[in-house]
C-alpha positions in Angstrom: -0.2 0.1 0.0 1.3 3.4 -0.9 0.5 6.8 0.6 0.7 10.0 -1.2 -0.5 13.5 -0.9 -3.3 13.2 -3.1 -6.9 12.0 -1.3 -8.3 8.8 -2.9 -11.8 10.2 -2.1 -11.7 13.2 -4.1 -9.8 14.9 -6.7 -8.5 17.5 -4.3 -4.8 17.7 -3.5 -2.6 19.5 -0.8 -2.1 23.2 -2.0 1.2 24.1 -3.0 1.0 28.0 -2.0 -1.1 30.2 0.4 -2.9 31.4 -2.8 -3.9 27.9 -3.7 -5.2 27.5 -0.6 -7.3 30.8 -0.4 -8.5 29.5 -4.1 -9.6 26.1 -2.5 -11.3 27.9 0.3 -13.2 30.2 -2.0 -14.3 27.6 -4.1 -15.5 25.0 -1.4 -16.6 27.2 1.6 -18.5 29.6 -1.2 -20.4 28.0 -3.5 -22.7 31.0 -4.1 -21.4 34.2 -5.9 -22.7 36.2 -2.9 -20.3 34.6 -0.4 -17.4 34.5 -2.6 -17.9 38.2 -3.1 -17.8 38.8 0.6 -14.7 36.9 0.7 -13.5 39.3 -1.9 -14.0 42.1 0.0 -11.8 41.0 3.1 -9.3 41.2 0.3 -5.8 39.8 0.1 -4.5 41.7 3.3 -7.0 39.9 5.7 -4.9 36.7 6.6 -2.2 39.6 7.7 -4.6 41.2 10.2 -5.7 38.0 11.5 -2.3 36.8 12.4 -1.2 40.1 13.9 -4.3 39.8 16.0 -3.2 36.0 17.0 0.2 37.4 17.6 -1.2 40.0 19.9 -3.4 37.7 22.0 -0.4 35.4 22.2 1.6 38.4 23.6 -1.2 39.0 26.3 -1.4 35.6 27.6 2.3 35.5 27.8 2.8 38.6 29.8 1.0 37.1 32.8 2.4 33.5 32.6 5.7 35.0 32.3 5.2 37.0 35.6 4.0 34.0 37.4 7.0 31.9 36.4 9.2 34.7 37.4 7.7 35.2 41.0 8.0 31.3 41.3 11.5 31.2 40.4 12.4 34.1 43.0 10.2 32.5 45.5 11.1 29.1 45.1 9.2 26.0 45.7 7.1 26.4 48.7 6.9 23.2 51.2 4.3 23.6 53.7 4.3 21.5 56.9 0.4 20.5 57.4 1.0 18.2 60.3 -0.1 20.5 63.1 -3.5 21.1 61.1 -3.5 17.1 60.9 -3.3 16.6 64.5 -5.8 19.4 65.3 -8.3 17.7 62.9 -7.7 14.4 64.7 -8.4 16.1 68.2 -11.5 17.8 67.0 -12.8 14.3 65.3 -12.2 12.7 68.8 -14.0 15.3 70.7 -16.9 15.3 68.2 -16.9 11.6 68.7 -17.2 11.7 72.3 -19.7 14.4 72.2 -21.9 12.3 70.1 -21.7 9.5 72.4 -22.4 11.6 75.3 -25.4 12.9 73.4 -26.6 9.2 72.5 -26.3 8.6 76.0 -28.2 11.4 77.3 -31.1 10.5 74.8 -31.4 7.0 75.9 -31.8 7.9 79.5 -34.2 10.4 78.8 -36.5 7.6 76.9 -35.8 5.4 79.4 -37.2 7.8 82.1 -39.9 8.2 79.9 -40.9 4.6 79.6 -40.3 4.3 83.5 -42.8 7.1 84.2 -45.4 5.5 81.9 -44.9 2.2 83.7 -45.4 3.7 86.9 -48.5 5.6 85.7 -50.1 2.5 84.6 -49.5 0.8 87.9 -50.8 3.2 89.8 -54.0 3.4 88.1 -54.2 -0.3 88.5 -53.9 -0.1 91.9 -56.4 3.1 92.3 -58.8 0.9 90.5 -58.6 -2.2 93.0 -61.0 -2.0 95.8 
């Protein structure tokens, strides 16, 4: 199998120059005369304006990136020790766990007291009903 620059699906070939590329674009993108007219209004210098715009956008993007790079180079890599935060978090989690156990214990005692009070109420009603 051999490969070539020509497409096997159409008669198009790779353009040899920018002018040939523009001619192909005019023919393929603008099948109507109105569209081709609009592309001709742009004139031959539209590509130069477009590339200068792209260059200015790249330069604008490069400026802050270079400032960030310089700042990081000047400051150097920062390695922070987060160990004391982990210890504090572990202590807080342990306190939260103990508090939740205490709260559960208190809720259980309240429920037990409510049930015991109900049992005494029923017992006293039964004793009062006896002759």
